[in-house]
C-alpha positions in Angstrom: 54.6 114.9 119.0 52.9 117.4 116.8 50.9 115.7 114.2 50.3 115.9 110.6 47.0 116.8 109.3 47.0 114.4 106.7 44.7 111.3 107.7 44.3 107.9 106.2 41.2 106.4 104.9 43.0 103.0 104.7 44.0 100.6 107.4 47.6 99.9 107.0 47.4 96.9 109.4 44.3 95.3 107.7 44.8 92.1 105.3 43.3 92.4 101.7 43.5 95.0 99.2 42.1 98.3 100.0 41.5 101.7 97.9 41.0 105.1 99.3 42.9 108.5 100.0 45.2 110.4 102.2 43.0 113.2 103.0 44.9 116.6 103.3 42.7 119.6 104.7 42.9 122.6 102.7 40.6 125.3 102.7 40.7 127.5 99.6 37.9 130.2 97.8 36.2 127.3 96.5 36.1 125.4 99.2 35.9 126.4 102.5 36.4 123.3 104.7 38.1 121.2 101.2 40.8 118.6 101.0 43.3 117.5 98.8 42.4 113.4 98.5 45.6 111.8 97.4 44.9 108.3 96.1 46.8 105.0 98.0 46.2 101.3 97.5 47.2 98.8 100.2 47.8 95.5 99.6 48.8 93.3 102.2 49.0 89.7 103.2 50.2 88.2 106.5 53.8 89.0 108.2 56.5 90.2 105.8 58.5 93.3 104.0 56.9 96.6 103.0 57.4 98.1 100.0 56.5 101.7 99.1 56.0 102.4 95.4 55.8 106.2 94.2 55.2 108.2 90.7 54.3 111.8 90.4 56.8 113.1 92.7 57.0 115.4 89.8 53.4 116.0 88.5 54.6 115.9 84.7 56.1 112.3 84.9 54.1 109.5 83.8 55.3 106.3 83.9 55.4 106.0 87.7 51.1 107.0 87.5 50.6 104.4 84.9 52.4 101.4 85.6 51.1 101.9 89.5 47.3 102.7 88.8 47.5 99.6 86.7 49.2 97.8 89.7 46.9 98.8 92.2 43.9 97.6 90.0 45.3 94.0 89.7 47.0 93.3 92.3 45.5 90.7 94.9 46.6 89.7 98.6 46.9 85.9 97.6 50.0 86.6 95.9 51.8 88.5 98.7 53.9 87.9 101.8 54.0 91.1 103.2 52.6 94.7 102.3 52.9 97.0 99.3 52.0 100.8 99.6 51.1 102.5 96.4 50.3 105.9 95.6 50.5 106.7 91.8 50.8 110.6 92.5 52.8 111.6 95.4 52.5 115.4 94.5 49.0 115.4 93.7 48.2 118.7 92.8 51.3 119.1 90.6 50.0 115.7 88.6 46.7 117.3 88.1 47.7 120.4 87.2 50.5 118.7 84.7 53.5 120.8 86.6 56.7 119.8 87.6 55.8 122.1 91.0 52.7 122.2 92.7 50.2 124.9 91.7 49.5 125.8 95.5 52.3 126.8 96.8 54.8 126.1 93.9 56.6 123.6 96.3 58.8 121.0 94.4 58.0 118.1 96.4 61.6 116.2 95.9 63.2 119.2 97.5 61.1 119.7 100.6 61.6 116.7 102.5 61.9 116.4 105.6 58.7 118.6 105.6 56.8 120.6 108.2 53.5 119.4 109.7 52.5 123.1 109.8 54.0 124.0 106.9 52.9 124.7 102.9 50.7 121.9 101.3 53.9 120.4 100.0 55.6 120.6 103.3 52.9 118.7 104.7 52.9 116.1 102.1 56.7 115.5 102.4 56.0 115.1 106.4 53.8 113.0 106.3 55.7 110.5 104.5 58.9 111.5 106.5 57.3 110.5 109.7 54.5 107.8 108.8 54.7 106.1 105.6 58.7 105.8 105.2 59.1 104.5 108.8 56.5 101.3 107.9 58.7 100.6 104.7 61.9 98.3 104.0 61.8 99.0 100.0 61.1 102.2 98.6 60.7 102.8 94.5 60.1 106.2 93.3 59.6 106.7 89.6 60.8 109.4 88.1 61.1 110.4 83.9 62.5 113.5 82.8 59.4 115.7 82.6 58.7 118.2 80.3 62.2 119.7 79.9 64.9 116.6 80.0 64.4 113.4 78.3 66.7 110.3 79.3 67.9 107.1 78.3 65.4 104.8 80.1 67.2 103.9 83.6 66.9 102.5 86.9 69.4 104.6 89.4 70.8 104.4 93.0 73.7 106.6 94.8 76.7 105.9 96.5 76.1 105.6 100.2 78.4 105.8 103.4 77.0 102.4 104.2 78.3 99.9 101.9 75.8 97.2 103.1 73.2 99.4 102.2 74.6 100.3 99.3 74.9 96.8 98.0 71.5 96.5 98.8 70.2 99.4 96.5 72.5 98.0 93.7 70.7 94.5 93.9 67.4 96.0 93.6 68.4 98.1 91.1 69.7 95.3 89.4 66.3 93.4 89.8 64.2 96.2 88.4 66.3 95.6 84.9 66.2 98.7 83.0 67.7 99.0 79.7 70.4 101.0 81.6 71.4 100.8 85.4 73.1 103.8 86.9 75.2 105.1 89.6 73.6 108.8 89.9 75.5 111.6 90.7 73.1 114.3 92.1 73.7 118.2 91.4 72.1 118.7 94.9 70.8 116.2 97.1 69.3 118.4 100.0 65.8 117.8 100.7 65.1 115.2 98.4 62.7 111.9 98.9 65.8 109.9 98.2 67.7 111.3 101.0 65.2 110.8 103.5 64.6 107.2 102.5 68.4 106.5 102.3 69.2 108.2 105.8 66.7 105.9 107.6 68.5 103.2 106.1 65.6 101.9 103.1 66.4 100.0 100.1 65.9 102.7 97.6 65.9 103.0 94.0 64.7 105.7 91.7 64.4 105.6 87.8 64.3 108.0 84.8 62.4 106.4 81.9 62.4 108.9 79.4 60.9 112.7 79.2 59.1 115.0 77.2 56.2 115.5 79.8 54.7 112.2 78.3 55.3 108.7 78.6 55.5 105.9 75.9 54.7 102.2 75.3 57.9 101.3 75.8 59.0 103.6 78.6 55.4 102.2 80.5 56.3 98.8 79.9 60.1 99.1 81.6 58.2 100.4 84.7 55.4 98.0 84.9 58.1 95.1 84.6 60.6 96.8 87.1 58.0 97.4 89.8 56.8 93.8 89.6 60.7 92.6 89.8 61.5 94.4 92.7 58.4 93.1 94.7 59.8 89.7 94.0 63.1 90.2 94.6 62.1 92.0 98.1 60.3 88.7 98.9 57.1 90.3 98.9 55.7 88.9 95.6 55.5 85.2 94.5 56.6 84.7 90.8 59.7 84.6 88.5 61.5 88.2 87.6 61.5 89.2 84.0 65.4 89.9 83.6 66.8 91.7 80.8 70.0 92.9 79.7 71.0 96.2 81.2 73.8 98.4 80.6 75.6 99.7 83.3 76.3 103.5 83.7 78.6 105.8 86.1 78.5 109.2 87.2 82.2 109.8 88.5 82.2 113.8 88.5 80.8 116.9 87.7 82.1 116.6 84.2 79.2 114.7 83.2 77.1 117.8 83.5 76.5 120.7 81.0 74.6 124.2 82.0 73.8 126.5 79.3 75.3 129.7 79.5 73.3 131.3 77.3 69.5 132.0 76.2 68.2 130.9 72.8 67.1 128.3 70.4 68.9 125.0 71.3 70.1 122.7 68.6 71.1 119.1 70.1 74.6 117.8 68.0 74.2 114.5 69.7 71.2 112.0 70.5 70.8 110.0 73.4 72.8 106.7 73.5 75.8 108.3 71.3 79.0 108.0 72.1 81.0 111.3 72.4 84.8 112.2 73.0 85.9 115.2 75.0 86.2 118.4 72.9 83.4 117.3 70.6 80.3 119.7 70.0 77.5 118.3 71.9 75.2 121.1 71.2 74.4 124.9 69.4 72.7 127.7 71.0 71.7 130.4 68.3 70.5 133.7 69.2 66.8 134.2 68.5 66.9 137.6 68.2 68.5 138.1 64.9 70.1 136.0 61.9 73.5 136.6 60.5 74.9 135.8 64.2 77.2 132.6 65.0 75.6 130.2 67.8 77.2 129.4 71.0 79.1 126.0 71.0 79.1 123.6 73.5 82.1 120.7 73.8 82.1 117.6 75.9 84.3 118.0 79.0 84.8 114.2 78.9 84.3 111.1 77.0 81.2 109.6 77.9 77.4 108.2 76.4 74.5 111.1 76.0 72.2 110.1 79.3 70.1 113.1 78.8 69.5 115.8 77.0 67.4 119.2 77.5 64.1 118.7 75.6 62.5 121.8 74.7 63.4 123.7 71.8 64.2 126.7 73.2 66.8 127.1 76.2 67.3 129.4 79.1 70.5 130.1 81.0 71.5 127.8 83.5 69.2 124.7 82.1 70.7 121.4 82.0 71.6 121.0 78.4 73.2 117.6 78.9 74.4 114.7 81.1 77.1 112.2 79.9 77.8 109.2 81.5 80.8 106.5 81.4 79.4 102.5 80.4 80.9 100.2 83.1 
């Protein structure tokens, strides 16, 4: 088998807590034999399930890195039965650049699976996860938020799967995460996603959208920290009691949930996150930015629902996702 150039400085089979790197050789102008050093923490005690915990799949989403950096610092082997693999920043080049995609190859890691061992930097990272890390895992948690361009109600999410037994296990893990909202998420395009790669291997996979705007908050970080701990306890890896709270279940039944902009200009939101809207009501306006005296384009809800995500910047481009609605269950 063709091998991936990434090497780990930690031993995945050794008991205890280790801190190290996934080292990816990367020759560049300022370092002929340079490397990308992706931080990793392994915590293991005896035999048991493995959880693979990741953040910054997109580099400007911060709840994952915050929660996982703290977990890596505080976790002890004595409280575990099994193994926890912690990678606070999957797409490390994007994380350091505070961008959604890699500044090296413009790769969107969450659209690059299964990756290529001899491809771009982003494809090599995806290949290492696909062929080395995911096969080790029983439970996979990937912490997302809206990044710089979207803002979400804080939610944990899973997908509908062909294997209903697997889907039920994912839903149970999502419920254990205990975010303020839980969603059966409908993807616009699932090709190349880390989610899809995990699910096709039969893993219990949970993702999140915990906020947005290119930053994090005390509340969103706390949701991530509590949720990760809850899932580890739910999986039988971490000792302790789960800290549960009420979660509103949301569903996305069709593409009518999404509204995309067909104009470019000044974005005016007309329905805030969490607000109930009715079909036909005005949810946003796009004002021409070039001149005064021109009426805005009006956007109407295609369905009854709750505003679950919204475009965040004050300007919007054609094709941008403007708003996502969902239905409370």
